[in-house]
A tleap script that builds the chain and sets N, CA, C and O, in Angstrom:
source leaprc.protein.ff14SB
mol = sequence {
  NMET ILE VAL PHE VAL GLU VAL LYS ALA ARG
  GLU ASN ASN ARG PHE ALA GLU PRO GLU ASP
  PHE VAL SER LYS ALA LYS GLN LYS LEU LEU
  ALA LEU ALA ALA GLY GLU TYR ILE HIE LEU
  MET ASN HIE GLN ASN GLU VAL ARG PHE ASP
  ILE ILE THR ILE LEU PHE ASN LYS PHE GLY
  ASP PRO VAL ILE ARG HIE THR GLU ASP ALA
  PHE TRP CPRO
}
set mol.1.N position { 0.843 -1.177 0.000 }
set mol.1.CA position { 0.000 0.000 0.000 }
set mol.1.C position { 0.891 1.243 0.000 }
set mol.1.O position { 1.905 1.308 0.695 }
set mol.2.N position { 0.481 2.220 -0.797 }
set mol.2.CA position { 1.128 3.530 -0.774 }
set mol.2.C position { 0.140 4.508 -0.139 }
set mol.2.O position { -1.038 4.542 -0.493 }
set mol.3.N position { 0.643 5.296 0.801 }
set mol.3.CA position { -0.178 6.312 1.449 }
set mol.3.C position { 0.363 7.682 1.065 }
set mol.3.O position { 1.525 7.996 1.323 }
set mol.4.N position { -0.481 8.487 0.452 }
set mol.4.CA position { -0.141 9.869 0.137 }
set mol.4.C position { -0.736 10.731 1.248 }
set mol.4.O position { -1.904 10.582 1.609 }
set mol.5.N position { 0.083 11.633 1.783 }
set mol.5.CA position { -0.333 12.402 2.954 }
set mol.5.C position { -0.230 13.898 2.677 }
set mol.5.O position { 0.789 14.388 2.190 }
set mol.6.N position { -1.297 14.604 2.995 }
set mol.6.CA position { -1.289 16.065 2.972 }
set mol.6.C position { -1.216 16.531 4.422 }
set mol.6.O position { -1.979 16.065 5.268 }
set mol.7.N position { -0.299 17.448 4.705 }
set mol.7.CA position { -0.123 17.961 6.065 }
set mol.7.C position { -0.546 19.426 6.095 }
set mol.7.O position { -0.114 20.230 5.269 }
set mol.8.N position { -1.395 19.755 7.060 }
set mol.8.CA position { -1.857 21.133 7.236 }
set mol.8.C position { -1.627 21.543 8.682 }
set mol.8.O position { -1.971 20.807 9.607 }
set mol.9.N position { -1.041 22.722 8.872 }
set mol.9.CA position { -0.811 23.256 10.216 }
set mol.9.C position { -1.458 24.630 10.327 }
set mol.9.O position { -1.435 25.425 9.387 }
set mol.10.N position { -2.030 24.888 11.487 }
set mol.10.CA position { -2.661 26.178 11.755 }
set mol.10.C position { -2.388 26.573 13.202 }
set mol.10.O position { -2.249 25.722 14.082 }
set mol.11.N position { -2.316 27.876 13.426 }
set mol.11.CA position { -2.123 28.376 14.786 }
set mol.11.C position { -3.391 28.209 15.621 }
set mol.11.O position { -3.320 28.009 16.834 }
set mol.12.N position { -4.542 28.291 14.971 }
set mol.12.CA position { -5.810 28.110 15.674 }
set mol.12.C position { -6.862 27.667 14.662 }
set mol.12.O position { -6.625 27.663 13.454 }
set mol.13.N position { -8.012 27.298 15.177 }
set mol.13.CA position { -9.098 26.864 14.286 }
set mol.13.C position { -10.243 27.879 14.294 }
set mol.13.O position { -11.412 27.513 14.174 }
set mol.14.N position { -9.895 29.143 14.437 }
set mol.14.CA position { -10.885 30.219 14.490 }
set mol.14.C position { -11.763 30.232 13.237 }
set mol.14.O position { -12.975 30.428 13.330 }
set mol.15.N position { -11.160 30.025 12.076 }
set mol.15.CA position { -11.911 30.102 10.819 }
set mol.15.C position { -12.423 28.744 10.359 }
set mol.15.O position { -13.509 28.647 9.787 }
set mol.16.N position { -11.651 27.708 10.605 }
set mol.16.CA position { -12.038 26.351 10.209 }
set mol.16.C position { -10.992 25.384 10.743 }
set mol.16.O position { -9.916 25.785 11.184 }
set mol.17.N position { -11.329 24.120 10.694 }
set mol.17.CA position { -10.362 23.094 11.073 }
set mol.17.C position { -9.295 23.000 9.983 }
set mol.17.O position { -9.593 23.265 8.819 }
set mol.18.N position { -8.074 22.635 10.327 }
set mol.18.CA position { -7.000 22.585 9.318 }
set mol.18.C position { -7.339 21.710 8.110 }
set mol.18.O position { -7.006 22.059 6.977 }
set mol.19.N position { -7.999 20.577 8.349 }
set mol.19.CA position { -8.315 19.678 7.230 }
set mol.19.C position { -9.319 20.294 6.258 }
set mol.19.O position { -9.409 19.867 5.107 }
set mol.20.N position { -10.071 21.292 6.714 }
set mol.20.CA position { -11.018 21.969 5.825 }
set mol.20.C position { -10.311 22.768 4.732 }
set mol.20.O position { -10.935 23.170 3.750 }
set mol.21.N position { -9.018 22.995 4.903 }
set mol.21.CA position { -8.246 23.741 3.912 }
set mol.21.C position { -7.688 22.840 2.806 }
set mol.21.O position { -6.969 23.312 1.925 }
set mol.22.N position { -8.016 21.546 2.851 }
set mol.22.CA position { -7.669 20.643 1.752 }
set mol.22.C position { -8.879 20.637 0.816 }
set mol.22.O position { -9.769 19.795 0.931 }
set mol.23.N position { -8.889 21.579 -0.093 }
set mol.23.CA position { -10.034 21.782 -0.987 }
set mol.23.C position { -10.149 20.662 -2.019 }
set mol.23.O position { -9.237 19.853 -2.186 }
set mol.24.N position { -11.282 20.634 -2.699 }
set mol.24.CA position { -11.478 19.666 -3.790 }
set mol.24.C position { -10.423 19.864 -4.873 }
set mol.24.O position { -9.949 18.892 -5.462 }
set mol.25.N position { -10.055 21.109 -5.137 }
set mol.25.CA position { -9.016 21.386 -6.137 }
set mol.25.C position { -7.675 20.815 -5.685 }
set mol.25.O position { -6.941 20.244 -6.492 }
set mol.26.N position { -7.353 20.965 -4.406 }
set mol.26.CA position { -6.103 20.421 -3.870 }
set mol.26.C position { -6.128 18.900 -3.931 }
set mol.26.O position { -5.123 18.275 -4.272 }
set mol.27.N position { -7.262 18.304 -3.606 }
set mol.27.CA position { -7.400 16.853 -3.681 }
set mol.27.C position { -7.172 16.365 -5.109 }
set mol.27.O position { -6.532 15.337 -5.327 }
set mol.28.N position { -7.695 17.105 -6.069 }
set mol.28.CA position { -7.524 16.736 -7.478 }
set mol.28.C position { -6.053 16.794 -7.873 }
set mol.28.O position { -5.559 15.897 -8.557 }
set mol.29.N position { -5.348 17.846 -7.446 }
set mol.29.CA position { -3.913 17.954 -7.740 }
set mol.29.C position { -3.122 16.819 -7.096 }
set mol.29.O position { -2.213 16.260 -7.710 }
set mol.30.N position { -3.471 16.485 -5.862 }
set mol.30.CA position { -2.803 15.372 -5.185 }
set mol.30.C position { -3.049 14.058 -5.924 }
set mol.30.O position { -2.142 13.240 -6.075 }
set mol.31.N position { -4.284 13.869 -6.380 }
set mol.31.CA position { -4.623 12.649 -7.115 }
set mol.31.C position { -3.859 12.566 -8.432 }
set mol.31.O position { -3.400 11.489 -8.813 }
set mol.32.N position { -3.718 13.684 -9.128 }
set mol.32.CA position { -2.960 13.691 -10.385 }
set mol.32.C position { -1.494 13.344 -10.142 }
set mol.32.O position { -0.907 12.550 -10.876 }
set mol.33.N position { -0.913 13.941 -9.113 }
set mol.33.CA position { 0.485 13.647 -8.777 }
set mol.33.C position { 0.638 12.189 -8.351 }
set mol.33.O position { 1.591 11.517 -8.746 }
set mol.34.N position { -0.300 11.709 -7.550 }
set mol.34.CA position { -0.258 10.318 -7.105 }
set mol.34.C position { -0.389 9.368 -8.293 }
set mol.34.O position { 0.323 8.368 -8.379 }
set mol.35.N position { -1.298 9.684 -9.199 }
set mol.35.CA position { -1.479 8.848 -10.384 }
set mol.35.C position { -0.222 8.757 -11.225 }
set mol.35.O position { 0.119 7.689 -11.731 }
set mol.36.N position { 0.462 9.872 -11.373 }
set mol.36.CA position { 1.715 9.876 -12.134 }
set mol.36.C position { 2.771 9.023 -11.438 }
set mol.36.O position { 3.478 8.251 -12.085 }
set mol.37.N position { 2.873 9.167 -10.125 }
set mol.37.CA position { 3.847 8.382 -9.360 }
set mol.37.C position { 3.534 6.885 -9.459 }
set mol.37.O position { 4.427 6.067 -9.677 }
set mol.38.N position { 2.254 6.543 -9.297 }
set mol.38.CA position { 1.832 5.142 -9.384 }
set mol.38.C position { 2.172 4.567 -10.753 }
set mol.38.O position { 2.635 3.432 -10.861 }
set mol.39.N position { 1.941 5.350 -11.785 }
set mol.39.CA position { 2.252 4.913 -13.148 }
set mol.39.C position { 3.757 4.701 -13.325 }
set mol.39.O position { 4.189 3.674 -13.848 }
set mol.40.N position { 4.547 5.679 -12.887 }
set mol.40.CA position { 6.004 5.577 -13.043 }
set mol.40.C position { 6.591 4.406 -12.272 }
set mol.40.O position { 7.536 3.766 -12.733 }
set mol.41.N position { 6.038 4.126 -11.106 }
set mol.41.CA position { 6.543 3.046 -10.257 }
set mol.41.C position { 5.883 1.704 -10.569 }
set mol.41.O position { 6.243 0.678 -9.992 }
set mol.42.N position { 4.916 1.719 -11.487 }
set mol.42.CA position { 4.166 0.514 -11.839 }
set mol.42.C position { 3.566 -0.139 -10.591 }
set mol.42.O position { 3.615 -1.358 -10.425 }
set mol.43.N position { 3.009 0.685 -9.733 }
set mol.43.CA position { 2.430 0.222 -8.470 }
set mol.43.C position { 1.097 -0.464 -8.747 }
set mol.43.O position { 0.239 0.098 -9.426 }
set mol.44.N position { 0.921 -1.666 -8.229 }
set mol.44.CA position { -0.285 -2.450 -8.499 }
set mol.44.C position { -1.142 -2.680 -7.255 }
set mol.44.O position { -2.168 -3.356 -7.330 }
set mol.45.N position { -0.736 -2.134 -6.126 }
set mol.45.CA position { -1.445 -2.390 -4.869 }
set mol.45.C position { -2.336 -1.216 -4.478 }
set mol.45.O position { -2.564 -0.297 -5.264 }
set mol.46.N position { -2.828 -1.269 -3.255 }
set mol.46.CA position { -3.757 -0.255 -2.770 }
set mol.46.C position { -3.097 1.112 -2.612 }
set mol.46.O position { -1.882 1.234 -2.456 }
set mol.47.N position { -3.948 2.127 -2.660 }
set mol.47.CA position { -3.522 3.518 -2.481 }
set mol.47.C position { -4.487 4.155 -1.484 }
set mol.47.O position { -5.685 3.870 -1.486 }
set mol.48.N position { -3.944 5.017 -0.642 }
set mol.48.CA position { -4.773 5.708 0.343 }
set mol.48.C position { -4.334 7.161 0.427 }
set mol.48.O position { -3.156 7.475 0.256 }
set mol.49.N position { -5.296 8.049 0.693 }
set mol.49.CA position { -5.014 9.474 0.877 }
set mol.49.C position { -5.372 9.858 2.313 }
set mol.49.O position { -6.528 9.755 2.723 }
set mol.50.N position { -4.369 10.299 3.071 }
set mol.50.CA position { -4.552 10.693 4.468 }
set mol.50.C position { -4.303 12.186 4.622 }
set mol.50.O position { -3.696 12.825 3.762 }
set mol.51.N position { -4.782 12.723 5.731 }
set mol.51.CA position { -4.483 14.104 6.106 }
set mol.51.C position { -3.943 14.096 7.530 }
set mol.51.O position { -4.523 13.478 8.422 }
set mol.52.N position { -2.840 14.782 7.730 }
set mol.52.CA position { -2.306 15.006 9.072 }
set mol.52.C position { -2.451 16.491 9.357 }
set mol.52.O position { -2.013 17.334 8.575 }
set mol.53.N position { -3.078 16.801 10.498 }
set mol.53.CA position { -3.250 18.198 10.873 }
set mol.53.C position { -2.473 18.489 12.150 }
set mol.53.O position { -2.348 17.645 13.037 }
set mol.54.N position { -1.965 19.694 12.211 }
set mol.54.CA position { -1.262 20.172 13.396 }
set mol.54.C position { -1.932 21.474 13.806 }
set mol.54.O position { -1.945 22.449 13.054 }
set mol.55.N position { -2.480 21.471 14.991 }
set mol.55.CA position { -3.163 22.642 15.527 }
set mol.55.C position { -2.516 22.964 16.869 }
set mol.55.O position { -2.353 22.081 17.712 }
set mol.56.N position { -2.155 24.200 17.063 }
set mol.56.CA position { -1.469 24.583 18.296 }
set mol.56.C position { -2.482 25.007 19.355 }
set mol.56.O position { -3.357 25.834 19.096 }
set mol.57.N position { -2.353 24.428 20.558 }
set mol.57.CA position { -3.274 24.782 21.640 }
set mol.57.C position { -2.888 26.127 22.251 }
set mol.57.O position { -1.944 26.772 21.795 }
set mol.58.N position { -3.612 26.544 23.270 }
set mol.58.CA position { -3.399 27.876 23.850 }
set mol.58.C position { -2.032 28.031 24.513 }
set mol.58.O position { -1.601 29.148 24.798 }
set mol.59.N position { -1.349 26.905 24.759 }
set mol.59.CA position { -0.009 26.950 25.346 }
set mol.59.C position { 1.083 26.897 24.280 }
set mol.59.O position { 2.273 26.938 24.593 }
set mol.60.N position { 0.665 26.804 23.021 }
set mol.60.CA position { 1.622 26.727 21.923 }
set mol.60.C position { 2.102 25.325 21.619 }
set mol.60.O position { 2.998 25.133 20.797 }
set mol.61.N position { 1.502 24.335 22.285 }
set mol.61.CA position { 1.881 22.943 22.049 }
set mol.61.C position { 1.128 22.396 20.839 }
set mol.61.O position { -0.057 22.682 20.668 }
set mol.62.N position { 1.800 21.617 20.003 }
set mol.62.CA position { 1.118 21.064 18.831 }
set mol.62.C position { 0.208 19.897 19.207 }
set mol.62.O position { 0.568 19.032 20.006 }
set mol.63.N position { -0.967 19.899 18.611 }
set mol.63.CA position { -1.896 18.779 18.728 }
set mol.63.C position { -1.988 18.182 17.333 }
set mol.63.O position { -2.463 18.827 16.398 }
set mol.64.N position { -1.527 16.941 17.204 }
set mol.64.CA position { -1.434 16.297 15.891 }
set mol.64.C position { -2.566 15.286 15.740 }
set mol.64.O position { -2.824 14.477 16.631 }
set mol.65.N position { -3.232 15.354 14.591 }
set mol.65.CA position { -4.330 14.432 14.295 }
set mol.65.C position { -4.076 13.808 12.924 }
set mol.65.O position { -3.761 14.506 11.960 }
set mol.66.N position { -4.217 12.493 12.853 }
set mol.66.CA position { -4.001 11.750 11.608 }
set mol.66.C position { -5.333 11.131 11.194 }
set mol.66.O position { -5.899 10.312 11.918 }
set mol.67.N position { -5.825 11.527 10.028 }
set mol.67.CA position { -7.072 10.986 9.494 }
set mol.67.C position { -6.745 10.081 8.316 }
set mol.67.O position { -6.306 10.547 7.265 }
set mol.68.N position { -6.963 8.787 8.502 }
set mol.68.CA position { -6.738 7.830 7.420 }
set mol.68.C position { -7.931 7.842 6.468 }
set mol.68.O position { -9.060 8.115 6.875 }
set mol.69.N position { -7.667 7.544 5.199 }
set mol.69.CA position { -8.729 7.545 4.177 }
set mol.69.C position { -9.535 8.841 4.236 }
set mol.69.O position { -10.766 8.818 4.209 }
set mol.70.N position { -8.843 9.951 4.314 }
set mol.70.CA position { -9.494 11.251 4.472 }
set mol.70.C position { -10.327 11.629 3.254 }
set mol.70.O position { -11.355 12.295 3.376 }
set mol.71.N position { -9.879 11.205 2.092 }
set mol.71.CA position { -10.636 11.494 0.868 }
set mol.71.C position { -10.231 10.509 -0.210 }
set mol.71.O position { -9.178 9.875 -0.144 }
set mol.72.N position { -11.092 10.401 -1.195 }
set mol.72.CA position { -10.795 9.603 -2.383 }
set mol.72.C position { -11.189 10.446 -3.583 }
set mol.72.O position { -12.374 10.677 -3.825 }
set mol.73.N position { -10.195 10.905 -4.333 }
set mol.73.CA position { -10.482 11.833 -5.441 }
set mol.73.C position { -11.249 11.191 -6.595 }
set mol.73.O position { -11.552 11.859 -7.583 }
savepdb mol mol.pdb
quit
């Protein structure tokens, strides 16, 4: 299995959660890049798209969240 990961970091979630900034357009670009890589590597197994978010709490400490199978373009 190949896992393609998009990482988003934000100082706060005042406007939206970090994963909300992975737009449909961004997902499409990631899928195109992944497709090219899969083709070049002749990959025949499963593929997954994950999102890792980093949000800083009020003390400045990072809170990391990993969402598996976050989207399928």
